[in-house]
VOPAGU-2260 file (C-alpha; in pm, 1 decimal, decimal comma):
REM VOPAGU-2260
SITE   aa  ch    i         X         Y         Z
SITE  UNK   A    0    -321,2    1977,9    -561,9
SITE  UNK   A    1     -68,3    2204,9    -774,1
SITE  UNK   A    2     298,6    2147,9    -678,7
SITE  UNK   A    3     475,0    2369,4    -466,2
SITE  UNK   A    4     856,0    2428,0    -414,0
SITE  UNK   A    5    1073,6    2446,0     -76,5
SITE  UNK   A    6    1331,7    2669,0    -241,1
SITE  UNK   A    7    1103,3    2827,8    -532,5
SITE  UNK   A    8    1410,1    3108,0    -584,9
SITE  UNK   A    9    1597,0    2801,0    -774,1
SITE  UNK   A   10    1338,8    2787,3   -1052,8
SITE  UNK   A   11    1540,2    3130,7   -1153,6
SITE  UNK   A   12    1781,2    2899,1   -1321,0
SITE  UNK   A   13    1573,5    2751,4   -1567,4
SITE  UNK   A   14    1648,1    3100,8   -1721,2
SITE  UNK   A   15    1979,5    2943,1   -1846,6
SITE  UNK   A   16    1815,8    2688,9   -2050,4
SITE  UNK   A   17    1724,2    2923,6   -2332,0
SITE  UNK   A   18    2040,3    3084,2   -2325,7
SITE  UNK   A   19    2218,7    2727,9   -2366,8
SITE  UNK   A   20    1967,8    2679,6   -2690,7
SITE  UNK   A   21    2049,6    3011,7   -2804,1
SITE  UNK   A   22    2438,8    2945,5   -2762,0
SITE  UNK   A   23    2393,8    2586,0   -2932,5
SITE  UNK   A   24    2224,7    2780,0   -3220,4
SITE  UNK   A   25    2495,4    3012,7   -3261,6
SITE  UNK   A   26    2736,0    2726,2   -3206,4
SITE  UNK   A   27    2574,4    2526,8   -3503,7
SITE  UNK   A   28    2575,0    2803,6   -3768,9
SITE  UNK   A   29    2944,9    2871,5   -3677,7
SITE  UNK   A   30    3026,1    2507,8   -3743,2
SITE  UNK   A   31    2821,6    2528,4   -4085,1
SITE  UNK   A   32    3039,1    2862,5   -4212,6
SITE  UNK   A   33    3331,8    2688,7   -4145,0
SITE  UNK   A   34    3249,0    2356,4   -4339,1
SITE  UNK   A   35    3143,0    2587,8   -4634,9
SITE  UNK   A   36    3480,4    2797,8   -4582,2
SITE  UNK   A   37    3670,4    2441,5   -4600,3
SITE  UNK   A   38    3485,0    2340,2   -4908,2
SITE  UNK   A   39    3583,5    2645,1   -5083,3
SITE  UNK   A   40    3912,4    2570,0   -5027,4
SITE  UNK   A   41    3865,0    2230,3   -5188,5
SITE  UNK   A   42    3844,9    2014,9   -4873,9
SITE  UNK   A   43    3579,7    1781,1   -4802,1
SITE  UNK   A   44    3500,4    1763,9   -4396,3
SITE  UNK   A   45    3364,0    1433,1   -4288,6
SITE  UNK   A   46    3502,3    1203,4   -4536,2
SITE  UNK   A   47    3192,4    1165,3   -4704,5
SITE  UNK   A   48    2946,6     883,3   -4601,5
SITE  UNK   A   49    2596,5     910,3   -4440,1
SITE  UNK   A   50    2549,1    1247,1   -4289,2
SITE  UNK   A   51    2409,8    1246,9   -3909,5
SITE  UNK   A   52    2128,5    1471,9   -3987,9
SITE  UNK   A   53    1903,5    1568,6   -3692,1
SITE  UNK   A   54    2069,2    1254,7   -3488,2
SITE  UNK   A   55    2322,3    1512,9   -3390,4
SITE  UNK   A   56    2105,0    1708,8   -3211,4
SITE  UNK   A   57    1916,6    1420,6   -3005,0
SITE  UNK   A   58    2218,8    1413,5   -2706,5
SITE  UNK   A   59    2192,6    1800,9   -2675,8
SITE  UNK   A   60    1832,3    1803,2   -2623,2
SITE  UNK   A   61    1842,3    1525,0   -2367,1
SITE  UNK   A   62    2135,1    1698,8   -2219,9
SITE  UNK   A   63    1959,6    2015,5   -2185,9
SITE  UNK   A   64    1598,2    1822,0   -2062,6
SITE  UNK   A   65    1806,3    1663,0   -1795,6
SITE  UNK   A   66    1958,7    2022,8   -1675,9
SITE  UNK   A   67    1613,4    2154,4   -1654,0
SITE  UNK   A   68    1471,7    1852,9   -1431,9
SITE  UNK   A   69    1762,4    1908,3   -1227,8
SITE  UNK   A   70    1698,0    2268,9   -1169,2
SITE  UNK   A   71    1353,1    2170,5   -1057,9
SITE  UNK   A   72    1497,3    1910,3    -807,1
SITE  UNK   A   73    1697,9    2212,8    -679,7
SITE  UNK   A   74    1373,8    2383,4    -613,2
SITE  UNK   A   75    1276,6    2098,0    -360,9
SITE  UNK   A   76     937,0    2033,3    -533,5
SITE  UNK   A   77     648,0    1902,3    -297,6
SITE  UNK   A   78     308,5    1769,6    -399,5
SITE  UNK   A   79      36,9    1526,5    -247,1
SITE  UNK   A   80      89,5    1174,3    -326,5
SITE  UNK   A   81     -78,3     866,9    -239,6
SITE  UNK   A   82     132,5     638,5      22,9
SITE  UNK   A   83      81,2     277,6     114,5
SITE  UNK   A   84      52,9     241,6     499,1
SITE  UNK   A   85     -59,1     -45,8     687,2
SITE  UNK   A   86    -311,2      89,7     947,1
SITE  UNK   A   87    -564,8     -59,6    1219,1
SITE  UNK   A   88    -748,8     120,9    1469,8
SITE  UNK   A   89    -809,9      24,1    1829,5
SITE  UNK   A   90   -1074,4     202,8    2049,7
SITE  UNK   A   91   -1022,2     150,9    2414,0
SITE  UNK   A   92   -1339,7     172,0    2578,2
SITE  UNK   A   93   -1337,7     241,1    2949,1
SITE  UNK   A   94   -1638,2     186,2    3198,1
SITE  UNK   A   95   -1622,1     460,6    3423,9
SITE  UNK   A   96   -1923,8     411,8    3615,1
SITE  UNK   A   97   -1951,1     449,0    4030,0
SITE  UNK   A   98   -1863,4      39,9    4030,0
SITE  UNK   A   99   -1536,4      72,7    3873,8
SITE  UNK   A  100   -1440,4     233,6    4224,4
SITE  UNK   A  101   -1470,1    -134,5    4388,0
SITE  UNK   A  102   -1155,3    -251,2    4539,9
SITE  UNK   A  103   -1176,4    -636,2    4447,7
SITE  UNK   A  104    -898,9    -557,0    4216,7
SITE  UNK   A  105    -631,5    -359,4    4401,8
SITE  UNK   A  106    -606,6    -103,0    4442,7
SITE  UNK   A  107    -935,4     -52,0    4259,1
SITE  UNK   A  108   -1118,2    -188,3    3939,1
SITE  UNK   A  109   -1037,5     154,8    3772,7
SITE  UNK   A  110    -670,6     171,2    3824,4
SITE  UNK   A  111    -632,3    -180,5    3735,9
SITE  UNK   A  112    -809,8    -133,5    3367,9
SITE  UNK   A  113    -605,3     201,1    3335,0
SITE  UNK   A  114    -292,0      18,7    3412,6
SITE  UNK   A  115    -360,7    -265,2    3191,7
SITE  UNK   A  116    -439,9     -47,7    2911,9
SITE  UNK   A  117    -114,4     186,8    2929,6
SITE  UNK   A  118      69,7    -155,8    2910,8
SITE  UNK   A  119    -125,4    -211,0    2599,7
SITE  UNK   A  120     -65,4     127,7    2447,6
SITE  UNK   A  121     309,9     117,3    2501,8
SITE  UNK   A  122     351,1    -203,9    2335,6
SITE  UNK   A  123     174,1     -83,1    1997,8
SITE  UNK   A  124     323,6       5,8    1685,6
SITE  UNK   A  125     264,1     333,0    1541,2
SITE  UNK   A  126      86,4     196,5    1271,6
SITE  UNK   A  127    -191,6     145,1    1528,5
SITE  UNK   A  128    -424,5     432,2    1543,8
SITE  UNK   A  129    -597,7     428,2    1910,1
SITE  UNK   A  130    -855,5     616,9    2064,6
SITE  UNK   A  131   -1032,3     608,6    2399,5
SITE  UNK   A  132   -1392,9     625,7    2516,8
SITE  UNK   A  133   -1539,0     681,0    2836,6
SITE  UNK   A  134   -1883,2     563,8    2953,8
SITE  UNK   A  135   -2100,6     537,8    3250,3
SITE  UNK   A  136   -2493,4     635,1    3159,8
SITE  UNK   A  137   -2370,3     787,1    2863,0
SITE  UNK   A  138   -2072,3     725,5    2597,5
SITE  UNK   A  139   -1835,8    1009,8    2479,9
SITE  UNK   A  140   -1490,6    1016,0    2309,7
SITE  UNK   A  141   -1209,7    1128,8    2532,8
SITE  UNK   A  142    -928,8    1077,2    2265,5
SITE  UNK   A  143   -1001,9    1070,3    1876,4
SITE  UNK   A  144    -777,5     799,6    1734,8
SITE  UNK   A  145    -409,0     885,1    1680,6
SITE  UNK   A  146     -67,3     761,5    1727,8
SITE  UNK   A  147      81,0    1019,6    1951,1
SITE  UNK   A  148     140,6     769,5    2254,6
SITE  UNK   A  149     159,5    1050,1    2504,9
SITE  UNK   A  150    -167,9    1186,7    2437,1
SITE  UNK   A  151    -334,7     860,6    2476,7
SITE  UNK   A  152    -157,0     775,7    2780,9
SITE  UNK   A  153    -280,1    1108,2    2900,8
SITE  UNK   A  154    -670,7    1081,2    2843,3
SITE  UNK   A  155    -631,9     750,4    3000,3
SITE  UNK   A  156    -472,5     877,6    3316,5
SITE  UNK   A  157    -763,6    1158,9    3331,1
SITE  UNK   A  158   -1042,2     902,2    3386,4
SITE  UNK   A  159   -1212,0     847,1    3680,8
SITE  UNK   A  160   -1530,4     654,4    3820,5
SITE  UNK   A  161   -1853,2     855,0    3780,7
SITE  UNK   A  162   -2220,7     726,1    3792,7
SITE  UNK   A  163   -2437,2     445,7    3667,0
SITE  UNK   A  164   -2358,5     203,7    3347,9
SITE  UNK   A  165   -2475,6     201,6    3010,2
SITE  UNK   A  166   -2223,1     -59,8    2825,6
SITE  UNK   A  167   -2457,6      -8,6    2505,2
SITE  UNK   A  168   -2367,8     378,7    2512,0
SITE  UNK   A  169   -2011,7     273,9    2531,8
SITE  UNK   A  170   -2021,5      53,1    2227,3
SITE  UNK   A  171   -2213,8     289,0    1998,9
SITE  UNK   A  172   -1965,2     586,6    2111,3
SITE  UNK   A  173   -1683,9     331,1    2011,4
SITE  UNK   A  174   -1858,6     266,5    1703,2
SITE  UNK   A  175   -1883,1     665,6    1596,9
SITE  UNK   A  176   -1562,6     741,7    1684,7
SITE  UNK   A  177   -1405,0     501,0    1450,2
SITE  UNK   A  178   -1649,0     618,2    1174,6
SITE  UNK   A  179   -1601,3     948,5    1256,0
SITE  UNK   A  180   -1214,1     886,3    1218,5
SITE  UNK   A  181   -1273,1     725,8     843,2
SITE  UNK   A  182   -1473,9    1035,1     757,4
SITE  UNK   A  183   -1805,6     852,5     758,4
SITE  UNK   A  184   -2147,8     936,8     906,6
SITE  UNK   A  185   -2249,0     842,4    1243,8
SITE  UNK   A  186   -2566,8     714,7    1384,5
SITE  UNK   A  187   -2563,1     798,1    1764,5
SITE  UNK   A  188   -2770,5    1116,4    1855,4
SITE  UNK   A  189   -2432,2    1206,2    2058,8
SITE  UNK   A  190   -2265,3    1323,7    1757,6
SITE  UNK   A  191   -2567,0    1538,6    1592,2
SITE  UNK   A  192   -2574,2    1903,8    1577,8
SITE  UNK   A  193   -2811,3    2084,8    1792,7
SITE  UNK   A  194   -3136,2    2106,6    1645,0
SITE  UNK   A  195   -3074,9    1836,9    1391,1
SITE  UNK   A  196   -3328,6    1567,4    1454,6
SITE  UNK   A  197   -3308,3    1364,2    1119,5
SITE  UNK   A  198   -3100,1    1061,1    1188,0
SITE  UNK   A  199   -2847,8    1019,5     924,7
SITE  UNK   A  200   -2838,8     717,4     696,4
SITE  UNK   A  201   -2720,4     384,5     873,2
SITE  UNK   A  202   -2414,9     220,9     698,4
SITE  UNK   A  203   -2513,9     -75,6     502,1
SITE  UNK   A  204   -2421,3    -410,5     705,6
SITE  UNK   A  205   -2109,2    -587,6     615,4
SITE  UNK   A  206   -2139,8    -928,3     472,8
SITE  UNK   A  207   -2111,1   -1197,1     779,5
SITE  UNK   A  208   -1759,9   -1272,3     880,7
SITE  UNK   A  209   -1620,1    -936,8     711,7
SITE  UNK   A  210   -1421,7    -766,9     985,4
SITE  UNK   A  211   -1292,7    -389,6     963,7
SITE  UNK   A  212    -930,7    -288,9    1049,9
SITE  UNK   A  213   -1067,2    -143,3    1362,1
SITE  UNK   A  214   -1116,1    -330,6    1709,7
SITE  UNK   A  215   -1308,2    -192,8    2040,8
SITE  UNK   A  216   -1153,5    -309,4    2349,3
SITE  UNK   A  217   -1415,1    -291,8    2618,4
SITE  UNK   A  218   -1305,6    -282,5    2977,6
SITE  UNK   A  219   -1583,5    -311,5    3218,2
SITE  UNK   A  220   -1697,7    -506,6    3496,2
SITE  UNK   A  221   -2012,8    -621,7    3262,8
SITE  UNK   A  222   -2297,3    -490,2    3500,6
SITE  UNK   A  223   -2511,1    -270,5    3298,8
SITE  UNK   A  224   -2804,0     -17,5    3464,0
SITE  UNK   A  225   -2893,2     184,3    3175,4
SITE  UNK   A  226   -3024,3     143,8    2832,9
SITE  UNK   A  227   -2963,3     135,8    2537,1
SITE  UNK   A  228   -2913,3    -282,8    2562,8
SITE  UNK   A  229   -2540,2    -411,1    2520,7
SITE  UNK   A  230   -2639,3    -672,6    2306,5
SITE  UNK   A  231   -2824,1    -462,7    2091,7
SITE  UNK   A  232   -2531,2    -240,9    2076,3
SITE  UNK   A  233   -2325,2    -546,6    1999,3
SITE  UNK   A  234   -2536,0    -638,2    1711,6
SITE  UNK   A  235   -2454,9    -288,4    1548,6
SITE  UNK   A  236   -2103,5    -336,9    1601,8
SITE  UNK   A  237   -2139,9    -719,2    1422,3
SITE  UNK   A  238   -2326,8    -550,6    1138,1
SITE  UNK   A  239   -2021,1    -288,0    1102,6
SITE  UNK   A  240   -1751,7    -577,9    1092,4
SITE  UNK   A  241   -1594,1    -436,6    1427,0
SITE  UNK   A  242   -1519,0    -693,3    1669,0
SITE  UNK   A  243   -1520,4    -593,7    2031,6
SITE  UNK   A  244   -1282,6    -786,5    2287,5
SITE  UNK   A  245   -1414,2    -743,8    2638,1
SITE  UNK   A  246   -1219,8    -714,2    2914,0
SITE  UNK   A  247   -1338,7    -831,2    3235,8
SITE  UNK   A  248   -1237,9    -599,9    3554,5
SITE  UNK   A  249   -1304,1    -732,7    3896,1
SITE  UNK   A  250   -1399,5   -1058,4    4062,2
SITE  UNK   A  251   -1682,8   -1315,5    4059,4
SITE  UNK   A  252   -1699,3   -1280,0    4413,5
SITE  UNK   A  253   -1738,9    -874,7    4400,0
SITE  UNK   A  254   -1681,6    -637,6    4697,1
SITE  UNK   A  255   -1894,6    -391,6    4895,0
SITE  UNK   A  256   -1897,6     -48,4    4785,4
SITE  UNK   A  257   -2002,7     261,5    4983,9
SITE  UNK   A  258   -2205,0     498,1    4788,9
SITE  UNK   A  259   -2331,8     802,9    4968,3
SITE  UNK   A  260   -2370,3     618,2    5290,0
SITE  UNK   A  261   -2531,7     305,1    5137,0
SITE  UNK   A  262   -2359,6     -65,6    5087,0
SITE  UNK   A  263   -2356,3    -202,4    4739,5
SITE  UNK   A  264   -2256,9    -535,5    4648,8
SITE  UNK   A  265   -2114,3    -519,7    4307,9
SITE  UNK   A  266   -1952,5    -800,1    4122,2
SITE  UNK   A  267   -1801,9    -920,9    3786,6
SITE  UNK   A  268   -2068,8   -1018,9    3526,1
SITE  UNK   A  269   -1821,9   -1259,1    3301,1
SITE  UNK   A  270   -2162,9   -1410,2    3131,7
SITE  UNK   A  271   -2238,2   -1046,5    2996,4
SITE  UNK   A  272   -1910,8    -986,5    2857,6
SITE  UNK   A  273   -1876,9   -1331,0    2695,5
SITE  UNK   A  274   -2207,1   -1275,3    2493,3
SITE  UNK   A  275   -2110,1    -937,1    2381,2
SITE  UNK   A  276   -1761,9   -1061,6    2260,6
SITE  UNK   A  277   -1925,4   -1386,0    2112,4
SITE  UNK   A  278   -2181,3   -1130,2    1913,9
SITE  UNK   A  279   -1888,3    -951,2    1722,3
SITE  UNK   A  280   -1664,1   -1279,9    1673,2
SITE  UNK   A  281   -1443,2   -1126,5    1953,3
SITE  UNK   A  282   -1316,4   -1299,2    2247,3
SITE  UNK   A  283   -1350,5   -1234,8    2636,1
SITE  UNK   A  284   -1049,8   -1219,2    2855,6
SITE  UNK   A  285    -965,1   -1139,0    3210,4
SITE  UNK   A  286    -763,7    -823,0    3325,1
SITE  UNK   A  287    -567,2   -1018,8    3594,6
SITE  UNK   A  288    -399,2   -1229,5    3328,5
SITE  UNK   A  289    -108,2    -962,2    3204,9
SITE  UNK   A  290     -92,4   -1130,3    2862,2
SITE  UNK   A  291    -428,1   -1111,6    2733,3
SITE  UNK   A  292    -412,4    -744,2    2612,7
SITE  UNK   A  293    -124,3    -819,4    2429,1
SITE  UNK   A  294    -288,3   -1132,3    2266,2
SITE  UNK   A  295    -575,3    -937,8    2151,4
SITE  UNK   A  296    -363,7    -736,3    1911,3
SITE  UNK   A  297    -251,1   -1049,0    1736,4
SITE  UNK   A  298    -651,1   -1075,4    1597,8
SITE  UNK   A  299    -627,3    -710,9    1463,9
SITE  UNK   A  300    -625,2    -729,4    1084,2
SITE  UNK   A  301    -417,7    -418,0     990,3
SITE  UNK   A  302    -506,0    -283,4     645,2
SITE  UNK   A  303    -307,6    -162,2     360,4
SITE  UNK   A  304    -468,6     188,6     283,2
SITE  UNK   A  305    -326,5     465,6      54,0
SITE  UNK   A  306    -296,5     773,0     265,4
SITE  UNK   A  307    -284,0    1127,7     103,5
SITE  UNK   A  308     -11,0    1306,8     215,1
SITE  UNK   A  309     196,7    1635,2     105,7
SITE  UNK   A  310     546,9    1491,5      50,4
SITE  UNK   A  311     885,1    1630,4    -103,1
SITE  UNK   A  312     973,6    1454,5    -418,2
SITE  UNK   A  313    1306,5    1567,7    -495,6
SITE  UNK   A  314    1446,6    1243,8    -497,1
SITE  UNK   A  315    1223,1    1166,7    -789,9
SITE  UNK   A  316    1295,9    1480,2   -1010,9
SITE  UNK   A  317    1682,1    1411,6    -911,1
SITE  UNK   A  318    1666,3    1077,0   -1050,1
SITE  UNK   A  319    1498,3    1169,2   -1379,9
SITE  UNK   A  320    1711,3    1416,8   -1407,2
SITE  UNK   A  321    2019,0    1157,2   -1393,6
SITE  UNK   A  322    1832,1     937,9   -1613,4
SITE  UNK   A  323    1794,5    1160,5   -1882,5
SITE  UNK   A  324    2144,1    1256,8   -1889,6
SITE  UNK   A  325    2276,1     923,2   -1898,3
SITE  UNK   A  326    2049,6     866,8   -2208,2
SITE  UNK   A  327    2185,9    1191,3   -2364,3
SITE  UNK   A  328    2534,4    1066,7   -2278,8
SITE  UNK   A  329    2499,0     712,8   -2417,7
SITE  UNK   A  330    2350,4     837,9   -2753,1
SITE  UNK   A  331    2635,7    1038,1   -2811,3
SITE  UNK   A  332    2918,1     790,1   -2727,4
SITE  UNK   A  333    2738,4     575,0   -2941,8
SITE  UNK   A  334    2680,7     756,2   -3248,2
SITE  UNK   A  335    2984,7     997,4   -3222,4
SITE  UNK   A  336    3233,7     855,1   -2986,1
SITE  UNK   A  337    3250,3    1132,1   -2763,8
SITE  UNK   A  338    3007,0    1283,2   -2485,4
SITE  UNK   A  339    2800,6    1584,9   -2570,4
C-alpha cells in the first residue's frame, strides 16, 4: 500500500530544499571568488596543507537530507506495517435447545450458562478474540470473534432456549466461525451460498498433538437428539488441532420439563461431554464450579501473529532525520571544528 499523509500540505515545504541548494552553490562561488582575490594580493588562505576537497560538502549534504526527512515527518506519514500481536480465539458455543430451560440449576440452565460465560468474557485480556455460536437442531454464529466485550455480552444476553439438540452442528459451526475469522475455507453447508452444491476442499489434518491458537468452550447439558453425531464432529475438531472444553450445565439427577403439556425428564449427560473433550485433548468442567471457566484460559496457547495495520510512522521519520542531522554535525565538528 502506498504511503499516505495526514497533513500532506506540509510536503510543500520540500520546495525549500532546492532553494537551500542554490543558496549553498552561490555561497561556494562567492567563496572561490574571495579566495582568488586574496591570492592576487599575495595572500595564501588556508595556510597550505591538504585541502578538504569534496569532504567539505558532506556535512551540508547530511544537513539537507535530514531537513528533507524532517519535513516528511511533519506531514505525518501513514503506511501499512506488520505489527506483532499475541492473539488467541475462543468460541463460546451455547446449547440453546429446549432442555436448557430446565430449572435444576437456578434460575434455569440457560441463565446459569450465560452467567458463567459472562464472567469468563469479563476476565479475558483484549488480545483474546471471543466469538459466540448458538446451536439447537442447527448451528449458527451469533457473534464473529471480536475484542469488543460489549458486543460479546450483548450477543450472549440475546440467547433463548429453542428446539432440539445437535451438539455436532454446534461444533461444526464453531469450527467454521474460527476458519472464517482466519480467512480459511469452511466445510459446513451452512456457510455455502445458495445454489452452490460443491463442497469446498477440507483442510489438511494437522499433525497429532498440534494445537491451534483457538479453542471452543461448549456449554451444554450433553443431551444430543439430532445428527450429526457429536463424536464425529469432535473428530473433525481434533483433526484441525482445535481443542474443545466442555462445560456441563445441569445436574445428573435432572429435572422435569413441561413442553406443550407434556412432562419430559432431562438430565446432564456428563459422559458425552467428557468424551468430546477427550477426543480433542480438551477437558470437562462443571458449571457449578466458579473457577472452572477461568482455569480454561490457562490452557489456551496464544500465538504471536503479524497483523497488517495502517499505522502512523511519524516517529520513524523524525528519528531518522535526527540521526542524519547528528551525523552531519559530527562530521563537520571532527573535520572542521565547527557545526555546518
